[in-house]
Structure formats: structure tokens, C-alpha cells
C-alpha positions in Angstrom: 109.7 47.6 46.1 108.2 49.8 48.8 105.5 52.3 47.8 106.8 55.1 49.9 110.4 56.5 49.5 110.4 58.9 52.4 108.2 61.1 54.6 109.0 64.7 55.4 107.5 66.7 58.3 107.7 70.4 58.5 108.9 71.7 61.9 109.2 75.2 63.4 112.4 74.5 65.5 114.7 71.8 64.0 116.7 71.5 67.3 113.5 70.9 69.4 112.1 68.5 66.8 115.4 66.6 66.7 115.4 66.1 70.5 111.8 64.9 70.3 112.4 62.4 67.5 115.7 61.2 68.9 113.8 60.3 72.1 110.7 58.7 70.5 112.5 56.7 67.8 115.2 55.3 70.1 112.8 52.7 71.6 112.1 51.6 68.1 115.7 51.1 67.3 116.2 54.1 65.1 118.9 56.8 65.4 119.5 60.0 63.6 121.3 59.7 60.2 124.8 61.1 60.0 124.5 62.1 56.3 121.8 64.8 56.6 122.3 68.1 54.7 122.3 71.4 56.5 118.8 72.3 57.7 117.6 68.7 57.6 117.6 65.8 60.0 116.7 62.2 59.0 116.0 58.8 60.5 115.9 55.4 58.9 117.5 53.7 55.9 118.9 55.2 52.8 116.7 55.5 49.7 117.7 52.1 48.4 116.9 50.2 51.6 113.5 51.4 52.8 111.4 54.3 53.9 113.0 57.2 55.8 111.7 60.1 57.8 113.1 63.6 57.3 112.5 66.9 59.3 113.0 70.4 58.0 111.6 73.9 58.3 109.2 74.6 55.4 111.0 75.8 52.2 108.6 78.7 51.7 109.5 80.2 55.1 105.9 80.0 56.4 104.9 78.3 59.6 104.6 74.5 59.5 101.1 73.1 59.5 99.5 69.7 60.0 97.0 68.0 57.7 93.7 66.9 59.1 93.7 63.1 58.9 97.4 63.0 58.1 99.5 60.7 60.3 102.8 58.9 60.3 102.8 55.4 61.8 106.0 53.8 63.1 106.4 50.1 63.3 107.3 48.8 66.8 109.0 45.4 67.6 106.8 44.8 70.6 104.2 46.4 73.0 106.9 47.6 75.4 108.4 49.7 72.6 105.0 51.3 71.9 104.8 52.2 75.6 108.3 53.6 75.6 107.6 55.6 72.5 104.5 57.1 74.1 106.3 58.0 77.3 109.2 59.5 75.5 106.8 61.6 73.4 105.1 63.0 76.4 108.4 63.7 78.2 109.7 65.6 75.1 106.7 68.0 74.9 104.4 65.9 72.8 100.7 65.5 73.6 98.6 62.4 74.1 96.2 61.5 71.3 95.5 58.0 72.6 97.3 56.0 75.3 99.0 52.7 74.5 96.6 49.8 74.1 94.7 47.5 71.8 92.2 49.1 69.5 89.5 46.4 68.9 88.1 48.1 65.8 91.5 47.4 64.1 91.6 43.8 65.5 92.7 42.1 68.7 96.4 42.2 67.8 96.7 45.9 67.0 98.5 47.6 69.9 99.0 51.3 69.3 99.6 54.7 70.9 98.9 58.1 69.3 100.7 61.4 70.0 101.3 64.7 68.5 104.8 66.1 68.3 105.5 69.7 69.5 104.6 71.0 66.0 101.2 69.2 66.0 102.1 66.4 63.6 100.1 63.3 64.5 102.1 60.1 65.0 101.2 56.5 65.8 103.4 53.7 67.0 102.1 50.3 66.2 102.8 46.7 67.2 100.4 44.8 65.0 101.1 41.2 66.3 100.2 41.8 70.0 99.1 38.7 72.0 97.3 39.4 75.3 99.2 37.8 78.2 97.2 36.2 80.9 
């Protein structure tokens, strides 16, 4: 059984956030769920089949904020998907936190890109079985 049931990110503008996550998750094979309640958008499997990601405005009505050291990492099927995720994030108003590439301190097969979404949430996209071509 998976340790994590779901992850929720607070956003200021649900429509803007949905456009961002639609674009960055598409290269990873994820589409928006059709069963979200009003005020929510979600991606990934249902509660019985894995970990999902949900977006909403904060319940207390205050502005969303990000945690220092907090990050959500998405699994990629290959390095090309990491590249596409990063490009889509920048095209949708995200900011670069680390261009796609191998991070030797995580090992020679850890291909990753880091971005922040328009609300400042830090995201990673990782292909952890990368083999250098050449």
C-alpha cells in the first residue's frame, strides 16, 4: 500500500492553476479528473489506485503560501517527458528552478527538472533510470 493518499496544493486562481497543470502533466500522461467537486481540480488515480494531486483555494480564505523545503516530484516515463514538462511549465508562467539534466549528487541516472508554478509551489519532474546516450 502506498504511503501517500493524495497531495493538495493551495492556489490563488484555480483557472490559472488548472491551465498550468493541464500543460505540465500532459507530457507525463496525466489528465484532469472528471469527478472533481466544485472548487477543486484533480489529477491522477482515485484513492484506491494510487496517489493523486488536488488543487484548491485555501479553505481559510487567506492567500496560498509555499513551504520552504516543500516540493512535489512527478514521475516521468523518460527524459523527453522531463524536458517537455519543464518547457510547458515555463510556457504557462512557471519559473525555472533547475533546467533538465542529470544531478550527479543523486546518482548518474537521476534526470530531473525543477520549476515553480505560478503560485510559487516547487515541483520536480524526475526520470530516475536515465542512461546517457553516446
